[in-house]
Backbone as JSON, one array per atom type, in Angstrom:
{
  "sequence": "MAWTAWQNHREHPAAGPRPLRVDVTGFQWCWTFRYPGSPARRSVTGTCEGHDMPTLVVPAGRPVQLRLTSRDVVHSL",
  "N": [[-15.35, 45.21, -18.84], [-14.64, 44.25, -16.32], [-17.18, 43.81, -15.19], [-18.13, 41.73, -16.88], [-16.29, 39.64, -16.27], [-16.85, 39.3, -13.6], [-19.59, 38.38, -13.67], [-19.22, 36.06, -15.18], [-17.73, 34.58, -13.41], [-19.66, 34.21, -11.32], [-21.59, 32.65, -12.71], [-20.18, 30.45, -13.51], [-18.75, 28.85, -11.36], [-15.58, 28.02, -9.72], [-14.21, 24.79, -10.05], [-14.86, 22.15, -7.73], [-13.08, 20.26, -5.17], [-11.16, 17.36, -6.35], [-12.92, 14.3, -6.73], [-12.79, 11.7, -4.21], [-11.69, 8.5, -5.01], [-13.12, 5.37, -4.51], [-12.72, 2.0, -4.69], [-15.02, -0.5, -4.76], [-15.62, -3.78, -3.98], [-17.84, -6.38, -4.14], [-18.54, -9.44, -2.54], [-19.59, -12.71, -1.71], [-21.83, -11.94, 0.48], [-20.42, -9.79, 1.62], [-18.0, -7.01, 1.65], [-15.21, -5.37, 0.0], [-13.18, -2.56, 0.4], [-11.19, -0.43, -1.46], [-8.73, 2.06, -1.6], [-7.42, 3.56, -4.02], [-6.07, 6.0, -4.45], [-4.65, 6.63, -2.17], [-1.47, 7.02, -0.52], [-0.54, 4.61, 0.64], [-2.01, 2.76, -0.63], [-4.38, 1.75, 0.59], [-6.56, -0.82, 1.84], [-9.59, -2.26, 2.84], [-11.26, -4.9, 4.4], [-13.33, -7.68, 5.4], [-14.84, -10.56, 6.96], [-17.49, -10.45, 7.38], [-18.78, -11.75, 9.35], [-19.99, -12.07, 12.53], [-18.32, -9.71, 14.43], [-16.56, -8.92, 12.5], [-16.61, -6.79, 10.43], [-16.28, -4.85, 7.41], [-15.44, -1.37, 7.13], [-16.51, 1.44, 5.47], [-14.73, 4.36, 4.89], [-14.89, 7.8, 4.46], [-13.96, 11.15, 3.48], [-15.3, 14.1, 5.0], [-17.15, 16.68, 3.47], [-16.13, 16.44, 0.91], [-16.38, 15.3, -2.51], [-17.18, 11.93, -3.37], [-16.29, 9.13, -5.3], [-17.6, 6.11, -6.08], [-16.57, 3.0, -7.26], [-18.18, 0.3, -8.25], [-17.89, -3.23, -8.21], [-18.16, -6.76, -8.65], [-17.21, -9.97, -7.49], [-18.62, -12.33, -7.71], [-21.61, -12.43, -7.63], [-24.51, -10.25, -8.24], [-24.57, -7.46, -6.19], [-25.94, -5.15, -3.78], [-25.55, -1.84, -2.53]],
  "CA": [[-14.63, 44.0, -18.78], [-14.75, 43.76, -14.95], [-18.56, 43.26, -15.03], [-18.2, 40.43, -17.55], [-15.47, 38.71, -15.48], [-17.62, 39.02, -12.32], [-20.72, 37.63, -13.99], [-18.74, 34.77, -15.59], [-17.4, 33.85, -12.12], [-20.88, 33.88, -10.66], [-22.3, 31.65, -13.44], [-19.3, 29.27, -13.64], [-17.81, 28.86, -10.17], [-14.4, 27.22, -9.8], [-14.43, 23.41, -9.78], [-14.49, 21.8, -6.35], [-11.95, 19.3, -5.07], [-11.4, 16.15, -7.09], [-13.54, 13.22, -5.87], [-11.93, 10.56, -3.7], [-12.13, 7.31, -5.59], [-13.06, 4.19, -3.72], [-13.11, 0.77, -5.46], [-15.79, -1.38, -3.86], [-15.86, -5.15, -4.55], [-18.75, -7.21, -3.44], [-18.3, -10.9, -2.59], [-20.54, -13.43, -0.84], [-22.38, -11.18, 1.64], [-19.46, -8.84, 2.25], [-17.45, -5.95, 0.74], [-13.82, -4.89, 0.18], [-13.0, -1.18, -0.01], [-9.85, -0.08, -1.77], [-8.49, 3.46, -1.75], [-6.17, 3.61, -4.87], [-5.39, 7.31, -4.43], [-3.86, 6.86, -0.97], [-0.03, 6.61, -0.74], [-0.3, 3.26, 1.09], [-2.96, 1.91, -1.34], [-5.12, 1.12, 1.64], [-7.61, -1.73, 1.57], [-10.33, -2.65, 4.06], [-12.12, -6.04, 4.1], [-13.73, -8.47, 6.49], [-15.56, -11.77, 6.65], [-18.87, -10.13, 7.65], [-19.3, -12.72, 10.35], [-19.83, -11.52, 13.87], [-17.88, -8.3, 14.47], [-15.54, -8.71, 11.47], [-17.28, -6.02, 9.3], [-15.51, -3.73, 6.84], [-16.05, -0.04, 7.3], [-16.24, 2.44, 4.44], [-14.39, 5.66, 5.46], [-14.76, 8.83, 3.4], [-13.8, 12.44, 4.11], [-16.51, 15.03, 5.04], [-17.05, 17.87, 2.65], [-15.42, 16.2, -0.35], [-17.13, 14.3, -3.25], [-16.64, 10.54, -3.36], [-16.7, 8.35, -6.45], [-17.61, 4.67, -5.79], [-16.58, 2.14, -8.41], [-18.66, -0.98, -7.74], [-17.66, -4.39, -8.97], [-18.45, -7.97, -7.9], [-16.43, -11.18, -7.83], [-19.37, -13.51, -7.92], [-22.99, -12.19, -7.99], [-24.9, -8.88, -8.14], [-24.73, -6.99, -4.88], [-26.39, -3.8, -3.67], [-24.9, -1.09, -1.41]],
  "C": [[-14.7, 43.4, -17.33], [-16.13, 43.12, -14.74], [-18.66, 41.87, -15.67], [-17.44, 39.34, -16.76], [-16.24, 38.3, -14.23], [-18.8, 38.13, -12.61], [-20.29, 36.2, -14.41], [-18.32, 33.92, -14.36], [-18.6, 33.4, -11.35], [-21.58, 32.69, -11.37], [-21.5, 30.33, -13.58], [-18.24, 29.31, -12.49], [-16.65, 27.86, -10.46], [-14.78, 25.72, -9.42], [-14.05, 23.05, -8.36], [-13.37, 20.8, -6.34], [-12.25, 18.02, -5.9], [-12.03, 15.08, -6.17], [-12.53, 12.21, -5.41], [-12.54, 9.29, -4.33], [-11.99, 6.16, -4.63], [-13.54, 3.0, -4.58], [-13.74, -0.16, -4.5], [-16.03, -2.73, -4.59], [-16.76, -5.93, -3.61], [-18.4, -8.7, -3.62], [-19.18, -11.53, -1.55], [-20.85, -12.81, 0.48], [-21.41, -10.27, 2.36], [-18.9, -7.91, 1.19], [-15.93, -5.78, 1.02], [-13.83, -3.48, -0.33], [-11.58, -0.91, -0.22], [-9.78, 1.39, -2.05], [-7.24, 3.67, -2.66], [-5.44, 4.94, -4.88], [-4.53, 7.51, -3.18], [-2.46, 6.38, -1.17], [0.21, 5.15, -0.3], [-1.17, 2.25, 0.33], [-3.76, 1.07, -0.31], [-6.33, 0.29, 1.18], [-8.24, -2.21, 2.85], [-11.27, -3.8, 3.68], [-12.45, -6.73, 5.39], [-14.4, -9.72, 6.0], [-17.08, -11.52, 6.7], [-19.56, -11.2, 8.49], [-19.01, -12.12, 11.74], [-19.47, -10.07, 13.85], [-16.85, -8.0, 13.43], [-16.2, -8.06, 10.22], [-16.37, -4.98, 8.73], [-16.2, -2.47, 6.99], [-15.56, 0.87, 6.2], [-15.97, 3.77, 5.14], [-14.24, 6.68, 4.33], [-14.65, 10.22, 4.18], [-15.09, 13.26, 4.1], [-16.15, 16.22, 4.19], [-16.29, 17.69, 1.35], [-16.25, 15.14, -1.14], [-16.35, 12.99, -3.27], [-17.17, 9.83, -4.59], [-16.54, 6.87, -6.09], [-17.6, 3.91, -7.11], [-16.96, 0.78, -7.93], [-18.45, -2.16, -8.73], [-18.02, -5.58, -8.07], [-17.6, -9.1, -8.37], [-17.31, -12.34, -8.18], [-20.86, -13.22, -8.37], [-23.28, -10.67, -7.87], [-25.18, -8.55, -6.71], [-25.33, -5.62, -4.86], [-25.7, -3.17, -2.45], [-25.92, -0.27, -0.72]]
}
């Protein structure tokens, strides 16, 4: 029984941490990043003119799930 449990653990490791979800919305040459899982429901946006650029911030060593939507046209990240 111990051998079976050990092999099962080797073949099916425990699931990692849940991915951090970031909702990304594209709009005329810029982006908004929302973090719905944070207690403060943090949101980062900018005008993308000059130095007013939004910055996507994600933790190191944790999976991230990006949910991409657009308010106007197709954008790429």
